[in-house]
C-alpha positions as CSV (number, residue, x, y, z in Angstrom):
1,M,116.3,114.0,75.2
2,K,113.4,111.6,75.4
3,N,110.9,112.1,78.3
4,D,110.3,109.4,81.0
5,I,113.3,107.2,80.2
6,H,115.9,108.6,82.6
7,P,116.2,107.6,86.2
8,D,115.5,110.1,89.0
9,Y,118.7,112.0,89.7
10,H,118.4,113.8,93.0
11,P,120.6,115.1,96.0
12,I,121.6,112.4,98.5
13,V,124.0,112.2,101.4
14,F,126.7,109.4,101.5
15,R,127.8,108.8,105.1
16,D,131.0,106.9,106.1
17,I,130.2,105.6,109.5
18,S,133.7,104.5,110.4
19,A,135.3,107.9,109.7
20,N,132.4,110.2,110.7
21,F,132.5,111.7,107.2
22,S,129.5,112.7,105.0
23,I,129.2,114.2,101.6
24,L,126.2,115.7,99.8
25,T,126.1,114.8,96.1
26,K,123.6,113.7,93.5
27,S,122.8,110.1,92.6
28,T,120.1,107.8,91.3
29,L,120.2,105.7,94.6
30,T,117.3,106.0,97.0
31,S,117.0,105.4,100.7
32,D,114.2,105.4,103.3
33,A,116.6,106.9,105.9
34,T,117.0,110.6,106.0
35,V,119.4,113.1,107.6
36,E,119.2,116.8,108.2
37,W,122.1,118.5,106.3
38,E,124.0,121.6,107.3
39,D,121.8,123.8,105.1
40,G,118.7,122.8,107.1
41,N,117.2,120.6,104.4
42,T,116.4,116.9,104.8
43,Y,118.0,114.5,102.3
44,P,118.0,110.7,101.9
45,V,121.2,109.1,103.4
46,V,123.1,106.0,102.3
47,D,125.6,104.6,104.9
48,V,128.8,103.2,103.4
49,D,131.4,101.0,105.0
50,I,134.5,102.7,103.5
51,S,135.2,106.0,101.7
52,A,138.3,108.1,100.8
53,A,138.2,109.4,104.4
54,S,138.7,105.9,105.9
55,H,140.4,103.9,103.1
56,P,144.0,103.0,104.0
57,F,145.4,104.0,100.6
58,Y,144.0,107.5,100.8
59,T,144.7,108.0,104.5
60,G,148.4,106.9,104.2
61,K,148.0,104.1,106.7
62,Q,148.5,101.4,104.0
63,K,150.5,98.3,105.0
64,I,153.4,97.6,102.7
65,M,153.6,93.9,102.1
66,D,157.0,92.2,101.9
67,T,156.6,90.7,98.4
68,A,160.4,90.1,97.9
69,G,160.5,87.9,101.0
70,R,157.5,85.9,99.8
71,V,159.1,85.4,96.4
72,E,162.3,84.2,97.9
73,K,160.4,81.8,100.2
74,F,158.6,80.4,97.1
75,R,161.8,79.9,95.2
76,R,163.5,78.1,98.1
77,R,160.5,75.8,98.6
78,Y,160.1,74.8,95.0
79,A,163.7,75.0,93.8
80,K,164.2,71.3,94.6
81,S,161.2,70.2,92.5
82,G,162.5,72.2,89.6
83,E,165.9,70.5,89.6
84,N,164.3,67.1,89.1
85,A,162.4,68.1,86.0
């Protein structure tokens, strides 16, 4: 590998504020904010709005949309204009 061309890859904490969930991983992101982790070390922290802990798809709280009803409504609305063509 060439020297001095790769970004700084270091440990960082990603914190989901809405779900009170944090994960320690490695990334090239940086942050001025820090947090003390469970191991006693201090790491930079990046706050995120949504993660797997709070996303409706992963938590099972996803809303199922009634697409069949919307399609039927569309067909009823525009069926008359299709007959004239």
